[in-house]
C-alpha positions in Angstrom: -8.7 0.5 17.3 -10.0 -2.3 15.1 -6.8 -3.8 13.9 -8.3 -6.2 11.4 -10.2 -3.3 9.7 -7.0 -1.2 9.6 -5.0 -4.0 8.0 -7.8 -4.6 5.5 -7.9 -0.8 4.7 -4.1 -0.7 4.2 -4.2 -3.6 1.8 -7.0 -2.2 -0.2 -5.3 1.1 -0.4 -2.1 -0.6 -1.5 -4.0 -2.4 -4.2 -5.6 0.7 -5.5 -2.2 2.4 -5.4 -0.8 -0.3 -7.6 -3.6 0.3 -10.1 -2.8 4.0 -9.9 0.8 3.2 -10.7 -0.2 2.0 -14.1 -1.9 5.4 -14.7 1.2 7.1 -13.5 3.3 5.0 -15.9 1.2 6.3 -18.8 1.2 10.0 -17.6 4.8 10.3 -16.2 6.7 7.4 -17.5 8.9 5.0 -15.5 9.5 7.6 -12.7 5.7 7.7 -12.1 5.5 3.9 -12.0 8.3 3.6 -9.5 6.9 6.4 -7.3 3.5 4.7 -7.3 5.0 1.3 -6.5 6.9 2.8 -3.6 3.8 4.4 -2.3 1.9 1.1 -2.5 4.7 -0.6 -0.8 4.4 1.8 2.1 0.8 0.8 2.6 1.6 -2.9 2.4 4.4 -2.4 4.8 2.1 -0.6 7.2 -0.4 -3.5 7.0 2.5 -5.9 7.8 3.6 -3.8 10.7 0.1 -3.7 12.1 -0.3 -7.4 11.8 3.0 -8.1 13.5 2.2 -5.7 16.3 -1.2 -7.1 16.9 0.1 -10.7 17.3 2.8 -9.7 19.8 0.3 -8.6 22.4 
């Protein structure tokens, strides 16, 4: 697996998710914003995990 590409994709998806959180804020209120930010955080967390696991090898 191309780890650098996977890390990049996770970060881009997290960034897009943060933008979508603003849309969720408008559509669903604060609950939508928080849910969107949690989803984005998961993508950023996955990128961090992949980066750590690739440097340990």
